[in-house]
C-alpha positions in Angstrom: 0.1 0.0 -0.1 1.3 3.8 -0.7 2.7 5.1 2.5 1.2 8.8 1.0 -1.9 7.1 1.5 -1.4 6.2 4.9 0.5 9.0 6.2 -2.9 11.0 4.4 -5.2 9.2 6.6 -3.2 9.8 9.5 -4.2 8.8 13.0 -7.1 7.2 11.4 -5.3 4.9 9.0 -5.4 1.8 10.9 -9.4 2.1 12.1 -10.0 2.7 8.1 -8.0 0.4 6.4 -8.2 -2.8 9.0 -12.2 -2.4 9.8 -14.4 -5.0 8.6 -17.8 -4.6 8.6 -19.8 -7.4 10.6 -23.2 -5.5 9.9 -24.0 -6.1 6.6 -21.3 -8.6 5.2 -18.8 -8.3 1.8 -20.6 -10.9 0.5 -23.7 -10.1 0.2 -22.7 -7.2 -2.0 -22.3 -6.6 -5.8 -18.7 -5.4 -5.8 -18.0 -3.1 -8.8 -15.9 -5.1 -11.0 -14.0 -4.6 -14.9 -17.3 -6.7 -16.1 -19.8 -4.6 -14.2 -22.3 -4.1 -17.3 -22.5 -7.7 -17.9 -23.0 -8.9 -14.1 -25.6 -6.6 -13.2 -27.3 -4.6 -16.4 -27.0 -7.0 -19.5 -30.3 -9.3 -18.0 -32.4 -5.4 -16.9 -34.6 -3.8 -18.9 -31.6 -1.1 -20.4 -31.3 -0.8 -24.2 -27.9 -1.9 -26.0 -27.1 1.9 -26.0 -27.6 2.6 -22.9 -25.0 -0.3 -22.3 -22.8 1.1 -24.5 -22.9 3.9 -23.0 -22.2 2.9 -19.3 -19.4 1.2 -20.3 -18.3 4.4 -22.1 -17.8 6.0 -18.5 -16.5 2.6 -17.0 -14.1 2.4 -19.6 -12.6 5.9 -19.7 -9.8 7.3 -17.9 -7.2 6.4 -15.2 -10.0 4.3 -13.5 -11.3 2.7 -16.9 -12.1 -0.7 -17.0 -11.8 -1.5 -12.9 -15.4 -1.2 -12.2 -14.9 2.4 -10.5 -15.5 5.6 -11.1 -13.9 9.4 -11.2 -16.3 12.0 -12.2 -15.5 15.7 -12.1 -18.9 17.7 -11.6 -19.1 21.3 -11.9 -22.4 22.7 -11.7 -21.8 24.9 -8.5 -21.9 28.3 -11.2 -25.6 27.6 -10.2 -25.9 25.4 -7.3 -23.9 28.0 -5.2 -23.7 31.1 -7.6 -20.6 31.5 -9.9 -19.3 34.3 -7.6 -18.9 31.9 -4.6 -17.5 28.9 -6.9 -15.1 30.4 -9.2 -13.6 33.9 -8.0 -10.8 32.0 -6.2 -9.7 30.5 -9.3 -11.3 32.5 -12.3 -9.9 30.5 -15.2 -13.7 28.2 -14.2 -15.4 30.9 -15.3 -14.4 29.9 -19.0 -16.4 26.1 -19.3 -13.6 25.1 -21.5 -11.2 24.7 -18.5 -13.3 22.8 -16.6 -13.2 20.2 -19.1 -9.8 20.5 -19.3 -9.3 19.6 -15.5 -11.0 16.7 -15.7 -9.3 15.2 -18.8 -6.1 15.7 -17.6 -6.7 14.7 -14.1 -7.9 11.4 -16.2 -11.6 11.3 -15.4 -14.1 9.1 -16.2 -16.2 11.6 -17.3 -17.5 15.6 -16.4 -20.6 16.5 -15.4 -21.9 20.0 -15.9 -24.8 22.4 -17.3 -26.2 22.2 -20.7 -24.4 25.5 -21.0 -21.6 24.8 -20.1 -21.3 21.3 -22.3 -22.8 22.9 -24.9 -20.6 25.5 -25.6 -17.7 22.8 -26.1 -19.5 19.9 -27.2 -18.1 20.1 -30.4 -14.5 19.8 -29.2 -15.0 17.3 -26.7 -17.6 15.2 -26.6 -16.0 12.6 -28.7 -12.6 13.1 -26.1 -14.7 12.3 -23.1 -17.7 11.1 -21.6 -20.3 14.0 -21.2 -23.1 14.2 -18.0 -25.4 16.9 -18.2 -27.0 17.7 -15.7 -30.7 18.5 -16.4 -32.1 20.5 -13.4 -30.8 23.0 -10.3 -31.5 24.8 -7.8 -31.5 28.0 -9.5 -29.8 30.2 -6.2 -30.8 34.0 -7.4 -34.3 34.1 -5.6 -35.3 36.2 -2.9 -35.8 34.7 -0.5 -33.6 31.6 -1.3 -35.5 28.3 -2.4 -34.4 24.7 -2.1 -36.3 23.4 -5.2 -35.0 21.4 -8.4 -36.2 22.8 -11.3 -35.5 21.6 -15.2 -33.1 23.5 -17.3 -33.4 21.8 -20.6 -35.2 19.0 -22.2 -32.9 15.1 -22.7 -33.2 15.7 -25.8 -30.3 19.0 -26.2 -28.3 16.3 -24.1 -28.8 13.4 -26.8 -27.8 16.0 -29.3 -24.7 17.6 -27.9 -23.5 13.9 -28.0 -23.9 13.1 -24.1 -23.5 10.1 -22.8 -25.3 10.8 -19.3 -27.5 12.9 -17.7 -27.5 13.5 -13.7 -30.0 14.9 -11.7 -31.1 15.8 -8.1 -34.3 15.4 -6.0 -34.8 16.7 -2.5 -36.1 13.8 -0.6 -38.4 15.2 1.8 -39.0 18.5 0.7 -41.8 20.2 -0.6 -41.3 19.9 -4.4 -40.0 16.4 -4.3 -42.9 14.8 -5.3 -43.5 16.9 -8.4 -39.1 16.8 -8.6 -39.7 13.0 -8.6 -41.9 12.6 -11.3 -40.2 15.4 -13.6 -36.5 13.2 -12.9 -38.6 9.8 -14.2 -40.0 10.9 -17.5 -36.9 12.6 -18.2 -34.9 9.4 -17.0 -37.3 7.2 -19.1 -36.7 9.4 -22.1 -33.3 9.4 -21.5 -32.8 5.4 -21.5 -35.2 5.8 -24.9 -32.5 7.3 -26.1 -29.7 5.2 -25.1 -28.1 7.7 -22.1 -27.0 6.7 -18.8 -29.1 8.0 -15.6 -27.6 9.1 -12.0 -29.4 10.6 -9.4 -28.3 13.2 -6.6 -30.2 11.7 -3.5 -30.0 14.3 -1.4 -32.4 15.2 1.8 -33.6 18.4 2.2 -36.1 19.9 5.3 -35.8 21.7 8.1 -37.5 19.0 10.4 -34.3 16.9 9.7 -32.4 19.1 12.5 -33.7 18.2 15.6 -32.5 19.9 19.1 -29.0 20.9 17.2 -27.9 17.9 15.4 -28.4 17.8 11.5 -29.8 14.7 10.5 -29.5 15.2 6.4 -26.7 13.2 6.0 -27.8 10.5 8.6 -27.0 7.5 7.4 -30.9 5.9 7.8 -32.9 9.1 6.0 -29.8 9.2 3.2 -30.3 5.4 2.7 -33.5 5.9 2.5 -33.1 8.4 -0.3 -30.8 6.3 -1.8 -33.5 3.5 -2.4 -36.3 5.8 -3.6 -33.6 6.6 -6.0 -32.9 2.8 -7.7 -36.6 2.7 -7.7 -36.7 5.7 -10.4 -34.8 3.4 -12.2 -31.4 5.4 -11.6 -28.3 3.6 -13.1 -25.7 5.4 -10.5 -26.6 7.0 -7.3 -24.3 10.1 -5.9 -25.1 10.8 -2.3 -23.0 12.4 0.5 -21.3 10.6 3.2 -22.8 9.4 6.0 -21.6 11.7 9.3 -24.3 10.0 11.8 -27.7 7.7 12.1 -30.8 8.0 13.7 -32.8 10.4 11.8 -36.1 8.4 11.7 -35.8 7.8 15.6 -35.0 11.8 16.0 -38.0 13.1 13.6 -40.4 10.4 14.5 -41.8 10.6 11.0 -41.7 7.6 8.2 -40.8 4.1 9.9 -38.1 2.2 10.4 -36.3 -0.7 12.5 -34.9 -1.4 15.4 -32.6 -3.9 13.5 -31.7 -1.1 11.5 -29.6 0.3 14.5 -28.9 -2.5 16.6 -27.8 -4.8 13.2 -27.2 -3.4 10.2 -25.4 -0.2 11.3 -22.6 0.6 13.8 -20.9 4.0 14.3 -18.0 2.8 12.0 -18.1 5.3 9.0 -17.7 2.0 6.9 -20.8 0.3 8.6 -22.8 4.0 7.9 -21.7 3.7 4.1 -22.1 0.4 3.5 -26.1 0.6 4.9 -25.9 3.4 1.5 -24.9 0.6 -0.6 -27.0 -2.1 0.5 -30.1 0.5 -0.1 -28.7 0.9 -3.8 -29.9 -3.3 -4.5 -26.6 -4.3 -2.2 -24.4 -2.3 -4.6 -25.9 -3.3 -8.0 -26.2 -0.3 -8.8 -23.4 1.7 -8.1 -23.4 4.5 -5.2 -20.3 7.0 -5.9 -20.1 9.9 -2.9 -19.3 13.7 -3.3 -16.1 15.6 -2.3 -18.1 18.0 -0.9 -16.6 22.0 0.1 -13.6 22.6 0.2 -12.1 23.7 3.2 -8.3 24.0 2.0 -5.7 22.6 3.4 -7.5 19.4 5.0 -8.7 18.8 1.6 -6.0 15.9 0.1 -6.7 14.1 3.1 -10.3 14.6 3.9 -10.9 13.4 -0.3 -8.3 10.5 0.2 -10.5 9.4 3.3 -14.3 9.6 1.7 -12.2 7.4 -1.1 -11.2 5.0 1.2 -14.8 4.6 2.7 -16.5 4.4 -0.5 -14.7 1.8 -1.3 -14.8 -0.4 1.6 -18.0 0.4 1.7 -18.7 -1.4 -2.1 -18.9 2.4 -3.6 -18.2 2.8 -6.7 -16.2 5.8 -6.3 -16.3 9.7 -5.8 -17.4 12.6 -8.0 -15.3 15.5 -6.3 -15.6 18.9 -7.6 -14.6 21.8 -5.2 -11.9 20.1 -3.8 -10.6 20.0 -7.2 -11.1 23.3 -9.0 -11.1 25.4 -6.2 -7.4 25.4 -6.5 -4.4 25.8 -9.0 -4.7 23.3 -12.2 -1.8 21.8 -10.9 -3.0 20.9 -7.8 -6.6 20.3 -8.3 -5.4 17.3 -10.7 -2.6 16.2 -8.4 -5.9 15.9 -5.9 -8.1 14.3 -7.6 -5.1 11.6 -9.1 -4.9 10.8 -5.3 -8.1 9.8 -4.9 -8.1 8.0 -8.3 -5.0 5.9 -6.6 -7.2 4.7 -3.4 -9.1 3.0 -6.4 -6.6 1.7 -8.1 -4.2 0.3 -5.2 -5.4 -3.4 -4.9 -4.2 -3.8 -1.3 -7.1 -1.6 -0.6 -9.9 -4.3 -0.5 -13.8 -4.6 0.9 -14.1 -4.2 4.7 
């Protein structure tokens, strides 16, 4: 194992690298593999062209044909405002530099907006799999609202040469039922045209904060969000890394089981993430965790730790953006490569 990975994990190295899941054991999980498409999707209802698109994503970049993915997502110009996202590194106001970062860092694909990918699609659609993010939380209205709205049509993503589309649903929000209906319709069209689908399964409700504790990233609530996402026939699920558990018990809404907390999870981050994987049809649908916001000096160690947790839990990879593009190009490439190195390291195995 790379000494660099051990050094970056620091005091958590032993806990993260040597943990064994005794909750949901590894033999129950469908693990990522070079034959993921043949193992999982060949017998599904996905068309030949969708299988081709999935394989194109899984077969590209430094992680090509390993079963794992490293995706660069840059839709924060809408989700968080362009100024907040790009002021620290203004080169990324230019969409071409976003695509260049994904290519030069060896990512499997690049995920961004209709506008970003559309304006450079003729130059790059054949060079890297493009994923069009079809809906966003428009962040200029006053007061701020948290509501995903469609920004374009699936046919437009197909016409520009995209091989996949991504969407967000704010599960638990007032608009979640409208969002799920829109996304279900969009994903059906995407599959009909032969594109793969990726769903950002985020929870969003002020009621998920109880007695000063934020349960938006609890394993039980995010796990159920994942389970709703795979029901919409997402091919890959994007989820934030779990930070706690017991959201259902705290909010006292919905339904859960005591076994979720006594047998299917523990307080270990790998076990919490394993529960997220289990809700993705035991790993049949790949789980990619997000990299989160940039915090500066700790970004590299946090990104490597997230990758180790995701991989050892049975996940398919990371979709990491801000930690990479909010720093100089060379440093961004080095950070993405460090994350990819975790998935290339065969000594880091499933827990």
